[in-house]
Backbone as XML, in Angstrom:
<?xml version="1.0"?>
<chain id="A" units="angstrom">
  <residue number="1" name="MET">
    <atom name="N" x="0.734" y="-1.218" z="0.105"/>
    <atom name="CA" x="-0.175" y="0.086" z="-0.005"/>
    <atom name="C" x="0.879" y="1.171" z="-0.032"/>
  </residue>
  <residue number="2" name="SER">
    <atom name="N" x="0.700" y="1.949" z="-0.824"/>
    <atom name="CA" x="1.628" y="3.375" z="-0.964"/>
    <atom name="C" x="1.209" y="4.265" z="0.115"/>
  </residue>
  <residue number="3" name="THR">
    <atom name="N" x="2.025" y="5.187" z="0.401"/>
    <atom name="CA" x="1.735" y="6.293" z="1.302"/>
    <atom name="C" x="0.460" y="7.134" z="0.977"/>
  </residue>
  <residue number="4" name="PHE">
    <atom name="N" x="0.369" y="7.446" z="-0.349"/>
    <atom name="CA" x="-0.991" y="7.932" z="-0.970"/>
    <atom name="C" x="-2.129" y="7.469" z="-0.555"/>
  </residue>
  <residue number="5" name="ASP">
    <atom name="N" x="-2.246" y="5.775" z="-0.550"/>
    <atom name="CA" x="-3.498" y="5.350" z="-0.202"/>
    <atom name="C" x="-3.682" y="5.154" z="1.381"/>
  </residue>
  <residue number="6" name="LYS">
    <atom name="N" x="-2.883" y="5.508" z="2.099"/>
    <atom name="CA" x="-3.081" y="5.409" z="3.610"/>
    <atom name="C" x="-3.679" y="6.720" z="4.077"/>
  </residue>
  <residue number="7" name="ARG">
    <atom name="N" x="-3.746" y="7.729" z="2.900"/>
    <atom name="CA" x="-4.161" y="9.024" z="3.606"/>
    <atom name="C" x="-5.858" y="9.024" z="3.762"/>
  </residue>
  <residue number="8" name="ARG">
    <atom name="N" x="-6.409" y="9.783" z="4.520"/>
    <atom name="CA" x="-7.766" y="9.795" z="4.793"/>
    <atom name="C" x="-8.351" y="10.970" z="3.913"/>
  </residue>
  <residue number="9" name="HIS">
    <atom name="N" x="-7.783" y="11.956" z="3.732"/>
    <atom name="CA" x="-8.131" y="12.887" z="2.955"/>
    <atom name="C" x="-7.345" y="13.277" z="1.610"/>
  </residue>
  <residue number="10" name="SER">
    <atom name="N" x="-7.989" y="13.776" z="0.834"/>
    <atom name="CA" x="-7.229" y="14.264" z="-0.639"/>
    <atom name="C" x="-6.227" y="15.528" z="-0.102"/>
  </residue>
  <residue number="11" name="ARG">
    <atom name="N" x="-5.299" y="15.591" z="-0.782"/>
    <atom name="CA" x="-4.439" y="16.751" z="-0.553"/>
    <atom name="C" x="-4.630" y="17.923" z="-1.969"/>
  </residue>
  <residue number="12" name="ASP">
    <atom name="N" x="-4.718" y="19.001" z="-1.386"/>
    <atom name="CA" x="-4.524" y="19.991" z="-2.539"/>
    <atom name="C" x="-3.297" y="20.822" z="-2.646"/>
  </residue>
  <residue number="13" name="ASP">
    <atom name="N" x="-2.689" y="20.641" z="-3.857"/>
    <atom name="CA" x="-1.334" y="21.583" z="-4.175"/>
    <atom name="C" x="-1.495" y="22.577" z="-3.961"/>
  </residue>
  <residue number="14" name="THR">
    <atom name="N" x="-0.422" y="23.329" z="-3.093"/>
    <atom name="CA" x="-0.432" y="25.065" z="-2.850"/>
    <atom name="C" x="1.041" y="25.410" z="-2.758"/>
  </residue>
  <residue number="15" name="ILE">
    <atom name="N" x="1.192" y="26.460" z="-2.821"/>
    <atom name="CA" x="2.590" y="26.934" z="-2.649"/>
    <atom name="C" x="2.284" y="28.428" z="-1.448"/>
  </residue>
  <residue number="16" name="SER">
    <atom name="N" x="2.442" y="28.066" z="-0.349"/>
    <atom name="CA" x="2.154" y="28.857" z="0.937"/>
    <atom name="C" x="3.255" y="28.958" z="1.838"/>
  </residue>
  <residue number="17" name="ALA">
    <atom name="N" x="3.844" y="30.426" z="1.842"/>
    <atom name="CA" x="4.899" y="30.690" z="3.062"/>
    <atom name="C" x="4.495" y="29.862" z="4.528"/>
  </residue>
  <residue number="18" name="VAL">
    <atom name="N" x="5.155" y="29.488" z="5.362"/>
    <atom name="CA" x="4.491" y="29.213" z="6.803"/>
    <atom name="C" x="5.851" y="29.200" z="7.688"/>
  </residue>
  <residue number="19" name="GLN">
    <atom name="N" x="5.501" y="29.647" z="8.895"/>
    <atom name="CA" x="6.428" y="29.755" z="9.989"/>
    <atom name="C" x="6.064" y="28.680" z="10.885"/>
  </residue>
  <residue number="20" name="TYR">
    <atom name="N" x="6.779" y="28.182" z="11.642"/>
    <atom name="CA" x="6.466" y="27.010" z="12.905"/>
    <atom name="C" x="7.600" y="27.011" z="13.933"/>
  </residue>
  <residue number="21" name="VAL">
    <atom name="N" x="7.210" y="26.725" z="14.905"/>
    <atom name="CA" x="7.997" y="26.740" z="16.132"/>
    <atom name="C" x="8.220" y="25.108" z="16.645"/>
  </residue>
  <residue number="22" name="LEU">
    <atom name="N" x="9.332" y="24.816" z="16.930"/>
    <atom name="CA" x="9.700" y="23.545" z="17.527"/>
    <atom name="C" x="8.909" y="23.179" z="18.620"/>
  </residue>
  <residue number="23" name="ASN">
    <atom name="N" x="8.121" y="22.391" z="19.037"/>
    <atom name="CA" x="7.707" y="22.218" z="20.570"/>
    <atom name="C" x="8.915" y="21.280" z="21.619"/>
  </residue>
  <residue number="24" name="ARG">
    <atom name="N" x="9.559" y="22.032" z="21.929"/>
    <atom name="CA" x="10.897" y="22.083" z="22.726"/>
    <atom name="C" x="10.543" y="22.820" z="24.299"/>
  </residue>
  <residue number="25" name="LEU">
    <atom name="N" x="11.106" y="22.218" z="25.295"/>
    <atom name="CA" x="11.162" y="23.402" z="26.579"/>
    <atom name="C" x="12.009" y="24.551" z="25.948"/>
  </residue>
  <residue number="26" name="HIS">
    <atom name="N" x="11.505" y="25.340" z="26.531"/>
    <atom name="CA" x="12.121" y="26.566" z="26.616"/>
    <atom name="C" x="12.274" y="27.301" z="25.118"/>
  </residue>
  <residue number="27" name="SER">
    <atom name="N" x="11.966" y="26.664" z="24.222"/>
    <atom name="CA" x="12.197" y="27.157" z="22.693"/>
    <atom name="C" x="11.152" y="27.628" z="22.111"/>
  </residue>
  <residue number="28" name="GLU">
    <atom name="N" x="11.528" y="29.080" z="21.559"/>
    <atom name="CA" x="10.542" y="30.067" z="20.894"/>
    <atom name="C" x="11.093" y="30.511" z="19.474"/>
  </residue>
  <residue number="29" name="GLU">
    <atom name="N" x="12.233" y="29.644" z="18.954"/>
    <atom name="CA" x="12.758" y="30.070" z="17.790"/>
    <atom name="C" x="11.854" y="29.708" z="16.620"/>
  </residue>
  <residue number="30" name="ILE">
    <atom name="N" x="11.582" y="30.518" z="15.790"/>
    <atom name="CA" x="10.556" y="30.563" z="14.723"/>
    <atom name="C" x="11.477" y="30.167" z="13.444"/>
  </residue>
  <residue number="31" name="PHE">
    <atom name="N" x="10.960" y="29.074" z="12.587"/>
    <atom name="CA" x="11.538" y="28.499" z="11.484"/>
    <atom name="C" x="10.577" y="28.914" z="10.276"/>
  </residue>
  <residue number="32" name="ASP">
    <atom name="N" x="11.281" y="29.029" z="9.132"/>
    <atom name="CA" x="10.536" y="29.295" z="8.121"/>
    <atom name="C" x="10.424" y="27.904" z="7.145"/>
  </residue>
  <residue number="33" name="GLY">
    <atom name="N" x="9.134" y="27.886" z="6.389"/>
    <atom name="CA" x="9.101" y="26.994" z="5.644"/>
    <atom name="C" x="7.975" y="26.985" z="4.450"/>
  </residue>
  <residue number="34" name="VAL">
    <atom name="N" x="7.723" y="26.382" z="3.309"/>
    <atom name="CA" x="6.785" y="26.487" z="2.423"/>
    <atom name="C" x="5.952" y="24.966" z="2.445"/>
  </residue>
  <residue number="35" name="ILE">
    <atom name="N" x="4.454" y="25.357" z="2.713"/>
    <atom name="CA" x="3.502" y="24.572" z="2.382"/>
    <atom name="C" x="3.560" y="24.147" z="0.819"/>
  </residue>
  <residue number="36" name="ALA">
    <atom name="N" x="3.692" y="22.704" z="0.574"/>
    <atom name="CA" x="3.474" y="22.377" z="-1.066"/>
    <atom name="C" x="2.573" y="21.654" z="-0.761"/>
  </residue>
  <residue number="37" name="ASN">
    <atom name="N" x="1.478" y="21.022" z="0.026"/>
    <atom name="CA" x="0.072" y="20.428" z="-0.256"/>
    <atom name="C" x="-0.329" y="20.582" z="1.377"/>
  </residue>
  <residue number="38" name="ILE">
    <atom name="N" x="-1.890" y="20.406" z="1.354"/>
    <atom name="CA" x="-2.465" y="20.526" z="2.443"/>
    <atom name="C" x="-3.674" y="19.786" z="2.271"/>
  </residue>
  <residue number="39" name="SER">
    <atom name="N" x="-4.150" y="19.039" z="3.625"/>
    <atom name="CA" x="-5.411" y="18.410" z="3.448"/>
    <atom name="C" x="-6.115" y="18.687" z="5.273"/>
  </residue>
  <residue number="40" name="GLU">
    <atom name="N" x="-7.305" y="18.183" z="5.016"/>
    <atom name="CA" x="-8.026" y="18.522" z="6.747"/>
    <atom name="C" x="-7.088" y="17.705" z="7.532"/>
  </residue>
  <residue number="41" name="SER">
    <atom name="N" x="-6.278" y="17.022" z="7.367"/>
    <atom name="CA" x="-5.496" y="15.877" z="8.366"/>
    <atom name="C" x="-4.172" y="16.265" z="8.288"/>
  </residue>
  <residue number="42" name="GLY">
    <atom name="N" x="-3.505" y="16.823" z="7.170"/>
    <atom name="CA" x="-2.165" y="16.924" z="7.118"/>
    <atom name="C" x="-1.504" y="17.933" z="6.165"/>
  </residue>
  <residue number="43" name="VAL">
    <atom name="N" x="-0.204" y="18.352" z="6.125"/>
    <atom name="CA" x="0.548" y="19.131" z="5.432"/>
    <atom name="C" x="2.024" y="18.399" z="5.417"/>
  </residue>
  <residue number="44" name="CYS">
    <atom name="N" x="2.033" y="19.073" z="4.096"/>
    <atom name="CA" x="3.668" y="18.617" z="3.488"/>
    <atom name="C" x="4.427" y="19.787" z="3.337"/>
  </residue>
  <residue number="45" name="ILE">
    <atom name="N" x="5.348" y="20.020" z="4.185"/>
    <atom name="CA" x="6.439" y="21.099" z="4.034"/>
    <atom name="C" x="7.584" y="20.809" z="3.496"/>
  </residue>
  <residue number="46" name="LEU">
    <atom name="N" x="8.167" y="21.963" z="2.786"/>
    <atom name="CA" x="9.698" y="22.173" z="2.540"/>
    <atom name="C" x="10.503" y="23.215" z="3.453"/>
  </residue>
  <residue number="47" name="THR">
    <atom name="N" x="11.558" y="22.757" z="4.082"/>
    <atom name="CA" x="12.096" y="23.721" z="5.006"/>
    <atom name="C" x="13.866" y="23.464" z="4.808"/>
  </residue>
  <residue number="48" name="THR">
    <atom name="N" x="14.303" y="24.504" z="5.268"/>
    <atom name="CA" x="15.872" y="24.446" z="5.100"/>
    <atom name="C" x="16.333" y="23.673" z="6.371"/>
  </residue>
  <residue number="49" name="ASP">
    <atom name="N" x="15.663" y="23.399" z="7.099"/>
    <atom name="CA" x="16.150" y="22.707" z="8.367"/>
    <atom name="C" x="15.407" y="21.276" z="8.699"/>
  </residue>
  <residue number="50" name="PRO">
    <atom name="N" x="16.335" y="20.265" z="9.106"/>
    <atom name="CA" x="15.527" y="18.840" z="9.051"/>
    <atom name="C" x="14.706" y="18.754" z="10.260"/>
  </residue>
  <residue number="51" name="LEU">
    <atom name="N" x="13.715" y="18.035" z="10.191"/>
    <atom name="CA" x="12.489" y="17.544" z="11.196"/>
    <atom name="C" x="12.607" y="15.936" z="11.356"/>
  </residue>
  <residue number="52" name="SER">
    <atom name="N" x="12.399" y="15.856" z="12.549"/>
    <atom name="CA" x="12.485" y="14.300" z="13.114"/>
    <atom name="C" x="11.266" y="13.961" z="13.253"/>
  </residue>
  <residue number="53" name="LYS">
    <atom name="N" x="11.368" y="12.660" z="12.624"/>
    <atom name="CA" x="9.964" y="11.568" z="12.709"/>
    <atom name="C" x="9.282" y="11.717" z="14.029"/>
  </residue>
  <residue number="54" name="GLY">
    <atom name="N" x="8.119" y="11.939" z="14.458"/>
    <atom name="CA" x="7.700" y="11.805" z="15.832"/>
    <atom name="C" x="7.799" y="13.297" z="16.505"/>
  </residue>
  <residue number="55" name="GLN">
    <atom name="N" x="8.493" y="14.264" z="15.879"/>
    <atom name="CA" x="8.641" y="15.577" z="16.692"/>
    <atom name="C" x="7.464" y="16.242" z="16.383"/>
  </residue>
  <residue number="56" name="ASP">
    <atom name="N" x="7.140" y="17.002" z="17.505"/>
    <atom name="CA" x="5.720" y="18.101" z="17.365"/>
    <atom name="C" x="6.554" y="19.226" z="16.966"/>
  </residue>
  <residue number="57" name="ILE">
    <atom name="N" x="5.441" y="19.934" z="16.273"/>
    <atom name="CA" x="5.915" y="21.360" z="15.967"/>
    <atom name="C" x="4.386" y="22.371" z="16.039"/>
  </residue>
  <residue number="58" name="THR">
    <atom name="N" x="4.561" y="23.323" z="16.407"/>
    <atom name="CA" x="3.227" y="24.432" z="16.141"/>
    <atom name="C" x="3.437" y="25.437" z="14.867"/>
  </residue>
  <residue number="59" name="ILE">
    <atom name="N" x="2.357" y="25.288" z="14.156"/>
    <atom name="CA" x="2.431" y="26.086" z="12.689"/>
    <atom name="C" x="1.942" y="27.421" z="13.215"/>
  </residue>
  <residue number="60" name="LYS">
    <atom name="N" x="2.574" y="28.628" z="13.097"/>
    <atom name="CA" x="2.281" y="29.642" z="13.719"/>
    <atom name="C" x="1.346" y="30.836" z="12.852"/>
  </residue>
  <residue number="61" name="ASN">
    <atom name="N" x="1.206" y="30.062" z="11.426"/>
    <atom name="CA" x="0.358" y="31.081" z="10.681"/>
    <atom name="C" x="-1.054" y="30.538" z="10.528"/>
  </residue>
  <residue number="62" name="LYS">
    <atom name="N" x="-2.052" y="30.859" z="10.232"/>
    <atom name="CA" x="-3.048" y="30.224" z="10.156"/>
    <atom name="C" x="-3.751" y="29.787" z="8.873"/>
  </residue>
  <residue number="63" name="ILE">
    <atom name="N" x="-3.933" y="28.368" z="9.072"/>
    <atom name="CA" x="-3.967" y="27.507" z="7.868"/>
    <atom name="C" x="-5.377" y="26.871" z="7.964"/>
  </residue>
  <residue number="64" name="PRO">
    <atom name="N" x="-5.891" y="26.527" z="6.675"/>
    <atom name="CA" x="-7.342" y="26.170" z="6.828"/>
    <atom name="C" x="-7.212" y="24.806" z="7.048"/>
  </residue>
  <residue number="65" name="ALA">
    <atom name="N" x="-7.267" y="24.524" z="8.434"/>
    <atom name="CA" x="-7.787" y="23.129" z="8.831"/>
    <atom name="C" x="-8.002" y="23.549" z="10.619"/>
  </residue>
  <residue number="66" name="THR">
    <atom name="N" x="-8.304" y="22.608" z="11.139"/>
    <atom name="CA" x="-8.837" y="22.403" z="12.530"/>
    <atom name="C" x="-8.002" y="22.666" z="13.539"/>
  </residue>
  <residue number="67" name="SER">
    <atom name="N" x="-6.561" y="22.442" z="13.262"/>
    <atom name="CA" x="-5.505" y="22.419" z="14.147"/>
    <atom name="C" x="-4.390" y="23.185" z="13.985"/>
  </residue>
  <residue number="68" name="GLN">
    <atom name="N" x="-3.312" y="23.908" z="14.751"/>
    <atom name="CA" x="-2.291" y="24.171" z="14.195"/>
    <atom name="C" x="-0.822" y="23.476" z="14.595"/>
  </residue>
  <residue number="69" name="THR">
    <atom name="N" x="-1.174" y="22.213" z="15.647"/>
    <atom name="CA" x="-0.215" y="21.545" z="15.916"/>
    <atom name="C" x="0.026" y="20.239" z="15.141"/>
  </residue>
  <residue number="70" name="ALA">
    <atom name="N" x="1.086" y="20.219" z="14.871"/>
    <atom name="CA" x="1.286" y="19.064" z="13.840"/>
    <atom name="C" x="2.538" y="17.843" z="14.543"/>
  </residue>
  <residue number="71" name="THR">
    <atom name="N" x="2.390" y="16.573" z="14.010"/>
    <atom name="CA" x="3.278" y="15.762" z="14.489"/>
    <atom name="C" x="4.235" y="15.520" z="12.958"/>
  </residue>
  <residue number="72" name="VAL">
    <atom name="N" x="5.320" y="15.381" z="12.972"/>
    <atom name="CA" x="6.158" y="15.073" z="11.791"/>
    <atom name="C" x="6.001" y="13.350" z="11.677"/>
  </residue>
  <residue number="73" name="ARG">
    <atom name="N" x="5.432" y="12.918" z="10.532"/>
    <atom name="CA" x="5.248" y="11.371" z="10.255"/>
    <atom name="C" x="6.209" y="11.284" z="9.330"/>
  </residue>
  <residue number="74" name="TRP">
    <atom name="N" x="6.913" y="11.722" z="8.512"/>
    <atom name="CA" x="8.138" y="11.365" z="7.852"/>
    <atom name="C" x="8.936" y="12.673" z="7.369"/>
  </residue>
  <residue number="75" name="SER">
    <atom name="N" x="10.209" y="12.612" z="7.081"/>
    <atom name="CA" x="10.835" y="13.666" z="6.802"/>
    <atom name="C" x="12.130" y="13.008" z="5.758"/>
  </residue>
  <residue number="76" name="THR">
    <atom name="N" x="12.564" y="13.762" z="4.571"/>
    <atom name="CA" x="13.469" y="13.363" z="3.915"/>
    <atom name="C" x="14.393" y="14.388" z="3.116"/>
  </residue>
  <residue number="77" name="LYS">
    <atom name="N" x="15.467" y="14.180" z="2.712"/>
    <atom name="CA" x="16.346" y="15.192" z="2.047"/>
    <atom name="C" x="15.641" y="15.644" z="0.982"/>
  </residue>
  <residue number="78" name="TYR">
    <atom name="N" x="15.609" y="16.644" z="0.217"/>
    <atom name="CA" x="14.762" y="17.177" z="-0.899"/>
    <atom name="C" x="15.832" y="18.304" z="-1.644"/>
  </residue>
  <residue number="79" name="HIS">
    <atom name="N" x="16.441" y="17.603" z="-2.680"/>
    <atom name="CA" x="17.307" y="18.423" z="-3.507"/>
    <atom name="C" x="18.535" y="18.747" z="-2.732"/>
  </residue>
  <residue number="80" name="ASP">
    <atom name="N" x="19.264" y="19.660" z="-2.830"/>
    <atom name="CA" x="20.578" y="19.973" z="-1.957"/>
    <atom name="C" x="20.356" y="20.554" z="-0.640"/>
  </residue>
  <residue number="81" name="LEU">
    <atom name="N" x="19.540" y="21.819" z="-0.755"/>
    <atom name="CA" x="19.432" y="22.359" z="0.205"/>
    <atom name="C" x="17.946" y="22.397" z="0.959"/>
  </residue>
  <residue number="82" name="TYR">
    <atom name="N" x="17.524" y="21.578" z="0.686"/>
    <atom name="CA" x="15.891" y="21.442" z="1.558"/>
    <atom name="C" x="15.738" y="20.220" z="2.102"/>
  </residue>
  <residue number="83" name="TYR">
    <atom name="N" x="14.503" y="20.026" z="2.879"/>
    <atom name="CA" x="14.093" y="18.871" z="3.448"/>
    <atom name="C" x="12.538" y="19.042" z="3.163"/>
  </residue>
  <residue number="84" name="MET">
    <atom name="N" x="11.895" y="17.840" z="3.117"/>
    <atom name="CA" x="10.707" y="17.762" z="2.710"/>
    <atom name="C" x="10.073" y="16.786" z="4.021"/>
  </residue>
  <residue number="85" name="ALA">
    <atom name="N" x="9.051" y="17.489" z="4.351"/>
    <atom name="CA" x="8.233" y="16.572" z="5.704"/>
    <atom name="C" x="6.766" y="16.727" z="5.562"/>
  </residue>
  <residue number="86" name="GLY">
    <atom name="N" x="6.467" y="15.417" z="5.982"/>
    <atom name="CA" x="4.844" y="15.089" z="6.103"/>
    <atom name="C" x="4.499" y="15.337" z="7.576"/>
  </residue>
  <residue number="87" name="LEU">
    <atom name="N" x="3.179" y="16.079" z="7.629"/>
    <atom name="CA" x="3.187" y="16.681" z="9.072"/>
    <atom name="C" x="1.687" y="16.120" z="9.334"/>
  </residue>
  <residue number="88" name="GLU">
    <atom name="N" x="1.113" y="15.568" z="10.481"/>
    <atom name="CA" x="-0.310" y="15.233" z="10.732"/>
    <atom name="C" x="-0.704" y="16.199" z="11.562"/>
  </residue>
  <residue number="89" name="LEU">
    <atom name="N" x="-2.006" y="16.695" z="11.276"/>
    <atom name="CA" x="-2.353" y="17.733" z="12.227"/>
    <atom name="C" x="-2.995" y="17.139" z="13.420"/>
  </residue>
  <residue number="90" name="ILE">
    <atom name="N" x="-2.792" y="17.509" z="14.655"/>
    <atom name="CA" x="-3.471" y="16.626" z="15.570"/>
    <atom name="C" x="-4.382" y="17.970" z="16.613"/>
  </residue>
</chain>
C-alpha cells in the first residue's frame, strides 16, 4: 500500500509561506518553510532545517485546518538545500 493510499483526505497542492516553532522546552525559535500541499488532516512542508519523525511542531500561520499543532510523520532530504516533511495535524 502506498503512502497516498493511507491518506484519509485528499491533498490540495499549494505554495504558501509558513512559520513554525519546534515544541521543545524553553524554545521559541521561529523557523520558515513552504507548504507544498495540505488536507484536512495533514500538511507537506519544505524547509531548510531537518525535522525528526515523531517531533511535534506548532504552525504559527493560520492554515485552513482545525488545528495548528502537527506531528512529523516522515522527513526526507529534498534536493541539496531542502528537506520535505509530512505532518499530521493533531
